[in-house]
C-alpha positions in Angstrom: -14.9 -17.4 -11.5 -18.7 -16.8 -12.0 -19.6 -14.6 -14.9 -21.2 -11.4 -13.8 -23.9 -10.5 -16.4 -25.3 -7.4 -14.7 -24.2 -4.0 -16.0 -24.0 -1.6 -13.1 -26.0 1.5 -13.5 -27.2 4.4 -11.4 -25.3 6.7 -9.1 -22.0 5.4 -7.7 -22.9 7.3 -4.5 -25.6 4.6 -4.0 -23.5 1.6 -4.9 -22.6 0.0 -1.6 -19.7 -2.1 -2.9 -18.1 0.7 -4.7 -18.4 3.0 -1.7 -16.8 0.5 0.5 -13.9 -0.1 -2.0 -13.5 3.6 -2.4 -13.3 4.3 1.3 -10.9 1.5 1.9 -8.5 2.5 -0.9 -8.6 6.1 0.3 -7.4 5.0 3.8 -4.7 2.7 2.1 -3.4 5.7 0.1 -3.2 7.8 3.2 -1.2 5.0 4.8 1.1 4.9 1.9 1.7 8.7 2.2 2.8 8.1 5.8 5.5 5.6 4.6 6.5 8.1 2.0 7.7 10.4 4.8 8.5 7.9 7.6 10.9 5.6 5.7 13.3 8.3 4.6 13.2 9.8 8.1 14.0 6.5 9.6 17.0 6.0 7.3 18.3 9.5 7.8 17.9 9.3 11.5 19.9 6.1 11.9 22.5 6.5 9.1 22.5 10.2 8.5 23.2 9.3 4.9 21.1 10.6 1.9 23.0 8.0 -0.2 21.5 5.2 1.9 18.1 6.6 1.3 18.7 6.8 -2.4 20.0 3.3 -2.7 17.0 2.0 -0.8 14.6 3.8 -2.9 16.3 2.6 -6.1 16.3 -1.0 -5.0 12.6 -0.7 -4.1 11.8 0.9 -7.4 13.6 -1.9 -9.3 11.6 -4.4 -7.4 8.3 -2.6 -8.3 9.2 -2.5 -12.0 10.3 -6.1 -12.1 6.9 -7.1 -10.4 5.1 -5.0 -12.9 6.1 -7.4 -15.7 4.3 -10.2 -14.0 1.5 -8.4 -12.3 -0.8 -8.3 -15.3 -0.6 -12.1 -15.6 -1.4 -12.6 -12.0 -4.4 -10.1 -12.2 -5.9 -11.9 -15.3 -5.2 -15.5 -14.1 -6.4 -15.4 -10.6 -9.4 -14.2 -8.6 -8.9 -10.5 -8.4 -10.7 -9.9 -5.1 -8.7 -12.6 -3.4 -5.4 -11.3 -5.0 -6.1 -7.8 -3.6 -6.7 -9.2 -0.1 -3.5 -11.3 -0.2 -1.4 -8.3 -1.3 -2.8 -6.2 1.5 -2.1 -8.9 4.1 1.4 -9.4 2.9 2.2 -5.7 3.0 0.6 -5.5 6.4 3.0 -8.1 7.7 6.0 -6.7 6.0 5.5 -3.1 7.2 4.4 -4.2 10.7 7.6 -6.2 11.1 9.7 -3.0 11.1 8.4 -1.3 14.2 8.2 -4.6 16.0 11.9 -5.4 15.3 12.9 -1.8 15.7 11.7 -1.9 19.3 14.5 -4.3 20.1 17.2 -2.4 18.1 17.9 -0.4 15.0 18.6 -2.7 12.1 18.9 -0.8 8.7 19.4 -4.2 6.9 15.8 -4.9 7.7 14.6 -2.1 5.5 16.5 -3.6 2.6 15.0 -7.0 3.3 11.4 -5.9 3.7 10.7 -2.8 1.6 11.7 -4.1 -1.9 9.3 -7.1 -1.6 6.6 -4.7 -0.2 7.1 -2.4 -3.3 6.8 -5.5 -5.6 3.6 -6.7 -3.9 2.3 -3.1 -4.0 2.8 -3.1 -7.8 0.7 -6.3 -8.1 -2.0 -4.7 -6.0 -2.0 -1.5 -8.2 -2.4 -3.5 -11.3 -5.1 -5.8 -10.0 -6.8 -2.6 -8.5 -7.1 -0.9 -11.9 -8.3 -4.1 -13.5 -11.0 -4.4 -10.9 -12.4 -1.0 -11.1 -14.3 -1.7 -14.4 -16.1 -4.6 -13.1 -16.9 -2.8 -9.8 -18.2 0.4 -11.3 -19.5 -0.9 -14.7 -18.3 0.3 -18.0 -20.5 3.3 -18.3 -19.4 4.7 -14.9 -15.7 3.9 -15.0 -14.5 7.4 -15.8 -16.7 8.8 -12.8 -15.2 6.0 -10.6 -11.7 6.7 -11.6 -12.2 10.4 -10.9 -13.5 9.7 -7.4 -10.7 7.4 -6.6 -8.1 9.8 -8.0 -9.5 12.8 -6.1 -9.5 11.2 -2.8 -6.0 9.8 -3.4 -4.9 13.4 -4.1 -6.6 14.6 -0.8 -4.8 11.8 1.1 -1.5 12.8 -0.7 -2.0 16.4 0.8 -3.1 15.4 4.4 -1.0 12.3 4.8 2.5 13.7 4.7 1.5 16.5 7.1 0.1 14.1 9.7 3.0 11.7 9.2 5.4 14.4 10.0 3.5 15.2 13.3 3.4 11.5 14.3 6.9 11.0 13.4 8.0 14.1 15.4 6.1 13.0 18.5 6.2 9.2 18.5 8.9 8.4 16.1 9.1 7.3 12.4 8.4 3.7 13.3 5.0 4.7 14.7 4.1 6.3 11.3 5.2 3.1 9.6 2.9 1.2 11.9 0.0 3.4 10.9 0.8 2.5 7.2 0.7 -1.1 8.1 -2.7 -0.8 9.8 -4.1 1.0 6.7 -3.3 -2.2 4.7 -5.5 -4.1 7.2 -8.4 -1.7 6.6 -7.9 -2.0 2.8 -8.2 -5.8 3.0 -11.2 -5.7 5.3 -12.9 -3.2 2.8 -12.3 -5.5 -0.2 -13.6 -8.5 1.9 -16.8 -6.5 2.6 -17.6 -6.2 -1.1 -19.3 -8.9 -3.0 -17.1 -11.4 -4.8 -19.5 -11.3 -7.8 -18.6 -7.7 -8.4 -15.0 -8.8 -9.4 -16.1 -11.5 -11.8 -15.2 -11.3 -15.4 -16.3 -13.3 -18.4 -14.0 -16.1 -19.0 -11.6 -15.8 -22.1 -13.0 -19.1 -23.4 -16.5 -17.8 -23.6 -15.9 -14.1 -24.3 -18.4 -13.3 -27.1 -16.4 -10.5 -28.8 -16.9 -9.5 -32.5 -14.8 -11.5 -34.8 -15.3 -9.4 -37.9 -11.9 -8.3 -39.5 -11.3 -4.6 -39.9 -13.3 -3.5 -36.9 -11.9 -1.8 -33.7 -12.9 -5.0 -32.0 -10.4 -6.9 -34.0 -7.7 -6.2 -31.4 -9.9 -7.4 -28.6 -10.7 -10.5 -30.6 -7.2 -11.3 -31.2 -6.4 -11.0 -27.5 -9.5 -13.1 -26.7 -8.6 -15.9 -29.1 -5.0 -15.9 -27.7 -6.2 -16.2 -24.1 -8.5 -19.1 -25.1 -5.7 -21.3 -26.5 -3.4 -23.6 -24.8 -0.4 -21.9 -26.2 -1.3 -18.7 -24.5 -1.0 -20.3 -21.2 2.8 -20.3 -21.8 4.2 -17.6 -19.4 6.0 -15.7 -22.0 2.9 -15.5 -24.3 0.9 -14.2 -21.3 3.6 -11.6 -20.6 3.3 -10.3 -24.2 -0.4 -10.5 -24.5 -1.0 -7.0 -22.9 1.7 -5.4 -25.1 0.3 -7.2 -28.1 -3.2 -5.7 -27.4 -1.7 -2.2 -27.0 0.0 -2.5 -30.4 -3.1 -3.8 -32.2 -5.6 -1.2 -30.8 -5.0 2.0 -32.8 -6.0 4.5 -30.1 -4.2 2.8 -27.3 -1.2 2.2 -29.4 -0.9 6.0 -30.2 -1.7 7.0 -26.6 1.1 4.8 -25.3 3.6 6.3 -27.6 2.6 9.9 -26.9 2.3 9.4 -23.1 5.7 7.8 -23.0 7.3 11.0 -24.5 5.0 13.1 -22.2 6.4 11.3 -19.1 9.9 11.9 -20.4 9.2 15.6 -20.4 7.3 15.8 -17.1 8.3 13.2 -14.6 11.1 15.5 -13.2 9.1 18.7 -13.2 8.3 18.7 -9.5 12.1 18.6 -8.8 12.6 21.6 -11.2 9.7 23.5 -9.5 11.4 22.9 -6.1 14.7 24.2 -7.6 13.1 27.3 -9.0 11.4 28.1 -5.6 14.6 27.4 -3.6 17.3 28.6 -6.0 15.6 31.3 -8.1 13.0 32.7 -5.7 14.9 32.0 -2.5 11.9 30.5 -0.6 11.9 28.4 2.6 11.1 24.7 2.8 7.7 25.5 4.4 6.8 27.6 1.3 7.8 24.8 -1.0 5.4 22.4 0.8 2.6 25.0 0.6 3.1 25.3 -3.2 3.0 21.7 -3.8 -0.1 21.3 -1.5 -1.9 23.9 -3.6 -0.8 22.0 -6.8 -2.3 18.7 -5.3 -5.6 20.6 -4.8 -5.6 21.2 -8.6 -5.3 17.4 -8.9 -8.5 17.0 -6.9 -10.4 19.6 -9.0 -9.4 17.9 -12.3 -10.4 14.5 -10.9 -13.9 15.7 -9.9 -14.5 17.4 -13.3 -13.2 14.7 -15.6 -16.4 12.7 -15.9 -18.5 15.8 -16.7 -16.0 17.2 -19.2 -15.6 14.0 -21.1 -19.4 13.4 -21.4 -19.7 17.0 -22.7 -16.8 17.1 -25.1 -15.8 13.4 -25.8 -12.5 11.7 -25.3 -10.3 13.3 -28.0 -11.1 16.9 -27.4 -10.8 16.4 -23.6 -7.4 14.7 -23.7 -5.9 17.0 -26.4 -7.3 20.0 -24.7 -5.9 18.9 -21.3 -2.5 18.4 -22.9 -2.5 21.8 -24.7 -3.3 23.6 -21.3 -0.6 21.5 -19.6 2.0 22.6 -22.1 1.0 26.3 -21.7 1.1 25.9 -17.8 4.6 24.4 -18.1 5.7 27.3 -20.2 4.1 29.6 -17.6 6.1 28.0 -14.8 9.3 29.4 -16.5 7.8 32.9 -16.7 6.2 33.1 -13.1 8.1 35.5 -10.9 6.1 35.1 -7.7 5.4 32.2 -5.3 1.6 32.4 -5.7 2.0 32.6 -9.5 4.0 29.3 -9.3 1.4 27.8 -7.1 -1.5 28.7 -9.2 0.1 27.5 -12.4 1.1 24.2 -10.7 -2.6 23.7 -9.6 -3.6 24.3 -13.2 -1.1 22.0 -14.6 -1.8 19.1 -12.2 -5.5 19.6 -12.8 -5.0 19.0 -16.5 -2.6 16.1 -15.8 -5.3 14.3 -13.8 -7.9 15.1 -16.4 -5.9 13.6 -19.3 -4.6 10.7 -17.1 -8.0 9.6 -15.9 -9.4 9.8 -19.5 -6.7 7.6 -20.9 -6.9 5.1 -18.0 -10.8 5.0 -18.4 -10.5 4.4 -22.1 -8.1 1.4 -21.5 -10.6 -0.1 -19.1 -13.5 0.4 -21.5 -12.0 -1.1 -24.7 -9.8 -3.9 -23.2 -11.4 -7.3 -22.8 -11.9 -8.0 -19.1 -9.7 -11.1 -19.1 -6.8 -9.1 -20.5 -7.1 -5.9 -18.5 -4.5 -6.7 -15.9 -1.9 -7.6 -18.5 -2.7 -4.5 -20.7 -2.4 -2.2 -17.6 0.9 -3.8 -16.6 2.2 -3.4 -20.2 1.1 0.1 -20.5 2.7 1.1 -17.2 6.0 -0.6 -18.1 6.3 1.0 -21.4 4.9 4.3 -20.2 7.3 4.9 -17.4 10.4 3.5 -19.2 11.5 6.9 -20.4 10.6 8.8 -17.1 13.8 8.3 -15.1 15.9 9.3 -18.0 13.9 12.3 -18.6 14.0 13.3 -15.0 17.8 13.1 -15.1 18.0 15.1 -18.3 15.7 17.9 -16.9 17.6 18.0 -13.7 20.9 18.3 -15.7 19.4 21.0 -17.9 18.1 22.9 -15.0 21.6 22.9 -13.4 23.3 23.8 -16.6 20.9 26.2 -18.4 18.6 27.3 -15.6 15.0 26.2 -14.7 13.4 28.7 -17.1 15.1 27.1 -20.2 14.0 23.7 -19.0 10.4 24.8 -18.5 10.2 26.4 -21.9 11.7 23.4 -23.6 9.4 20.9 -21.8 6.2 23.1 -22.3 6.9 23.5 -26.1 7.5 19.7 -26.4 4.2 19.0 -24.8 2.5 21.4 -27.2 4.0 19.5 -30.1 2.8 16.2 -28.7 -0.8 17.6 -28.4 -0.5 18.9 -31.9 0.6 15.6 -33.2 -2.4 13.9 -31.5 -4.7 16.0 -33.7 -3.6 13.9 -36.7 -4.0 10.4 -34.9 -6.9 8.2 -33.9 -6.7 9.9 -30.5 -8.7 12.8 -31.8 -11.9 10.6 -31.9 -14.7 11.8 -29.5 -15.9 8.3 -28.8 -13.3 5.6 -29.5 -14.9 3.5 -26.8 -18.0 3.0 -29.2 -15.9 1.7 -32.1 
């Protein structure tokens, strides 16, 4: 792959390649939200079984996690632009097969055969996508780029399910799945319309990173030297290279640990909010959807503000401050006695989650050597989400046993403790990316 020497500067709004990539990925996310509604509807309409839906979701999730282990190796070893296109084309074929076959008869087994591979390929796409943003936007603009991508993804997440429900209601769930398949075609076309040179990274063998012991660049150097040796080509070493970089880089190591506990406390919060609205406040399903829509609007606001806030305050104050407000918001969810109170607090909470999340993702993109970025992203996501399902189960059990208010107080207080802990770690630095 050719080395891209140019450092992208100027406004992203005048960057043709990034704008095409941005629009294509927004359409792809919108298509994903169609599948999010259409697939469960398809299963329920045919089998009438919630258990079947849960099993299918579990199998697909397992395929996604398994693919995540190897996704980073693929993203770092192969041409990222070509890999993105291949993933989109494969998903287009897999999802398009469902409505075509369904036209001749209903076959639930087909969903078990096609959706897990689609989820696995989707994980490879996501890791490659994150690894590509830095070279597309440039290191100085990566936070702004992530904010734009995150904001439109949130918008698609609001509108997509609503439109999917309308399409499925009038034309059937398979029509909504067909729209999802078409969105992958648009995504592939968008990537093809961008220049291949914008995805190029400096090869590991010639990466001129600092080799002075004791500096923050030491972690990057170790990763670079590993990647340049023949032994690092062994598959198991490649799989561990991303995790090794996270361990050696002080700020990323601490962030990974803190965020793993944060996801334990928060992954199941949406379920607890729904439980509170339905059980405690006696609201209808339509009200639940409205509240979650307002919350997603908070995600958009946080995404659009993150670049400006980080430039003004620096990384540490932005990340820790967002975590503090998130913890206070979770506490507030346990005390809110009205629907609009819950909606407003959810918007505040999700705004802070997006603010902190984009900050941490952007920092990983900035401090990780380009040839390791896929493996580091893959390792982080695997470690980060490992505690999430357990936490969701624990929070759900706690809400059923002790009530939603108790769970919110416990989770909110725990998040505040994590934020306080961060004050005594390297995460507090304003500009760790300059080290």
